C-alpha positions as CSV (number, residue, x, y, z in Angstrom):
1,M,-15.6,-18.5,0.0
2,E,-13.7,-19.9,-2.9
3,L,-9.9,-19.6,-3.0
4,M,-9.8,-17.4,-6.1
5,E,-12.5,-15.1,-4.6
6,A,-10.2,-14.5,-1.7
7,I,-7.1,-14.0,-3.8
8,L,-9.0,-11.5,-6.1
9,G,-10.8,-9.8,-3.3
10,R,-8.1,-9.3,-0.7
11,R,-6.7,-5.7,-0.5
12,S,-4.1,-3.9,1.5
13,I,-6.1,-2.2,4.3
14,R,-4.7,1.0,5.9
15,S,-7.8,2.2,7.8
16,Y,-9.5,0.1,10.5
17,R,-12.5,0.2,12.7
18,P,-11.7,-0.1,16.5
19,D,-13.8,-3.4,16.8
20,P,-11.7,-6.1,18.6
21,V,-10.8,-9.2,16.8
22,P,-12.3,-12.2,18.6
23,E,-9.7,-14.7,19.9
24,D,-11.3,-17.6,17.9
25,V,-10.9,-15.6,14.7
26,L,-7.3,-14.7,15.5
27,L,-6.6,-18.4,16.2
28,Y,-8.2,-19.4,12.9
29,I,-5.9,-17.1,10.9
30,L,-2.9,-18.2,12.8
31,E,-3.9,-21.9,12.1
32,A,-3.9,-21.0,8.4
33,A,-0.3,-19.6,8.8
34,R,0.7,-22.8,10.6
35,W,-0.1,-24.9,7.5
36,A,2.0,-22.9,5.1
37,P,4.7,-24.8,3.3
38,S,8.3,-24.3,4.5
39,W,11.8,-25.4,3.7
40,A,12.2,-29.0,4.9
41,N,9.1,-28.3,7.1
42,T,11.3,-26.1,9.4
43,Q,8.4,-23.7,10.0
44,C,10.8,-21.0,11.0
45,W,8.1,-18.3,11.5
46,E,7.1,-16.9,14.9
47,F,4.5,-14.3,15.6
48,I,4.2,-11.7,18.3
49,I,0.6,-10.5,18.8
50,V,0.5,-6.9,19.9
51,R,-2.8,-5.4,21.2
52,D,-1.4,-2.9,23.7
53,A,-2.0,0.7,22.4
54,A,1.3,2.0,23.9
55,I,3.3,-0.7,22.2
56,K,1.5,-0.2,18.9
57,N,2.3,3.5,19.1
58,R,5.9,2.7,19.6
59,L,5.9,0.3,16.7
60,A,4.2,2.9,14.5
61,Q,7.1,5.3,15.3
62,T,9.5,2.8,13.6
63,L,7.8,3.5,10.2
64,P,8.8,6.7,8.3
65,E,6.3,9.5,8.6
66,K,5.4,9.2,4.9
67,N,4.6,5.5,5.1
68,P,0.9,5.2,4.5
69,A,0.7,2.2,6.8
70,R,1.9,4.2,9.8
71,S,-1.6,5.1,11.0
72,A,-2.8,1.5,10.3
73,C,-0.4,0.4,13.0
74,T,-2.2,2.5,15.6
75,Q,-5.7,2.1,14.3
76,A,-5.8,-1.7,13.9
77,P,-6.7,-3.6,17.0
78,I,-3.9,-6.0,16.5
79,I,-0.4,-5.9,15.0
80,I,1.1,-9.3,14.1
81,V,4.9,-8.9,14.2
82,A,6.2,-11.7,11.9
83,C,9.6,-13.0,12.8
84,G,11.8,-15.7,11.4
85,R,14.2,-18.0,13.3
86,K,17.6,-17.6,11.7
87,G,19.7,-20.6,10.4
88,L,16.9,-23.1,9.8
89,A,15.3,-22.5,6.4
90,G,17.7,-23.1,3.5
91,F,20.2,-24.9,5.7
92,F,21.4,-28.4,5.9
93,K,23.7,-29.5,8.7
94,N,23.9,-25.8,9.8
95,Q,25.2,-24.7,6.4
96,P,23.3,-22.6,3.9
97,V,22.7,-24.8,0.8
98,T,21.4,-22.2,-1.7
99,D,23.0,-19.1,-3.1
100,K,20.1,-17.2,-1.5
101,G,21.4,-17.8,2.0
102,D,18.8,-18.0,4.8
103,W,15.4,-18.9,3.3
104,L,13.4,-17.4,6.2
105,M,12.0,-14.5,4.2
106,F,10.4,-16.9,1.8
107,D,8.9,-19.1,4.5
108,V,7.6,-16.2,6.6
109,A,6.0,-14.8,3.4
110,L,4.3,-18.1,2.7
111,A,2.8,-18.2,6.2
112,L,1.7,-14.6,5.9
113,Q,0.0,-15.2,2.6
114,N,-2.0,-18.0,4.1
115,L,-2.8,-15.7,7.1
116,T,-4.0,-12.8,4.9
117,L,-6.3,-15.0,2.8
118,A,-7.8,-16.5,5.9
119,A,-8.2,-13.1,7.5
120,Y,-10.0,-11.8,4.4
121,E,-12.3,-14.9,4.5
122,K,-13.2,-13.9,8.1
123,G,-13.9,-10.2,7.1
124,L,-10.6,-8.9,8.4
125,G,-8.2,-6.6,6.6
126,T,-4.4,-6.7,6.6
127,V,-1.5,-4.8,5.2
128,H,2.0,-6.1,4.7
129,V,4.4,-3.5,6.2
130,G,8.0,-3.9,5.3
131,F,9.3,-0.3,5.4
132,F,10.2,0.2,9.1
133,D,13.2,-0.1,11.3
134,S,13.3,-3.8,12.2
135,R,16.2,-3.3,14.8
136,Q,14.1,-0.8,16.7
137,V,11.1,-3.2,16.7
138,E,13.4,-6.0,17.9
139,A,14.5,-3.8,20.8
140,I,11.0,-2.7,21.7
141,L,9.7,-6.3,21.7
142,Q,12.9,-7.8,23.3
143,V,13.4,-10.2,20.3
144,P,16.4,-12.5,20.9
145,P,19.4,-12.3,18.5
146,D,18.6,-15.7,16.8
147,I,15.3,-14.3,15.6
148,T,14.7,-11.4,13.1
149,V,11.6,-9.3,12.6
150,V,10.5,-9.6,9.0
151,E,7.2,-7.7,8.8
152,L,4.5,-5.8,10.7
153,M,1.0,-6.8,9.8
154,P,-1.9,-4.7,11.2
155,V,-5.1,-6.8,11.4
156,G,-8.6,-5.6,12.0
157,Y,-12.0,-4.9,10.5
158,P,-11.6,-2.5,7.5
159,E,-13.3,0.9,7.4
160,G,-13.7,0.3,3.7
161,Y,-12.1,-1.6,0.8
162,P,-9.9,0.1,-1.7
163,H,-10.5,-0.4,-5.4
164,Q,-8.8,-3.2,-7.2
165,T,-5.4,-2.1,-8.6
166,A,-4.2,-3.0,-12.1
167,R,-2.1,-6.1,-12.7
168,K,0.4,-6.8,-15.4
169,P,-0.8,-9.1,-18.2
170,I,0.3,-12.7,-17.6
171,M,2.3,-12.8,-20.8
172,S,4.4,-9.8,-19.7
173,Y,6.1,-12.0,-17.0
174,V,5.7,-15.5,-18.2
175,F,8.4,-17.0,-20.5
176,Y,8.7,-20.5,-22.1
177,E,11.8,-22.5,-22.1
178,T,14.2,-19.5,-21.9
179,Y,14.0,-16.0,-20.4
180,G,12.4,-13.6,-22.8
181,Q,10.6,-16.3,-24.9
182,H,6.9,-15.4,-24.7
183,E,5.6,-18.0,-27.0
184,L,5.9,-21.7,-27.3
185,S,8.3,-22.7,-30.0
């Protein structure tokens, strides 16, 4: 599969078949995450793999009832709970060095993007879940205080693929030299 084929074909999947994900396939997508770029190569991401149905049900309860990904958390054979180790990314000598503070959200997102594309290549579906109570998830999974839960990602074989959604035209968000300048001067 070509890279652009994966980028253009990947969809957010919210309905899964019960088929288990083979361990070698799971390791393949985790290997893709491992090779993501990160701030000063800190690789601050950590993943908790959840297969247990009772734990998945508890995690699903941390999503609001109206979140369409709630049922995906119970249907998918795996939930990858993406975490970030605090105080590494965006820091130099234990001090934040950007006005953005801790860079962990960026680095975890880069790892997850690699993971989602590798999952799609292997016929798996994923969905990025960010609308949930992370403190509850941290309590359920006994996450230590120097780690934060960033995202839940159901992973499994899709029941179907949604249609492609519209995207903004490139020139609506690309500027040249200064903000708002859509054309080369």
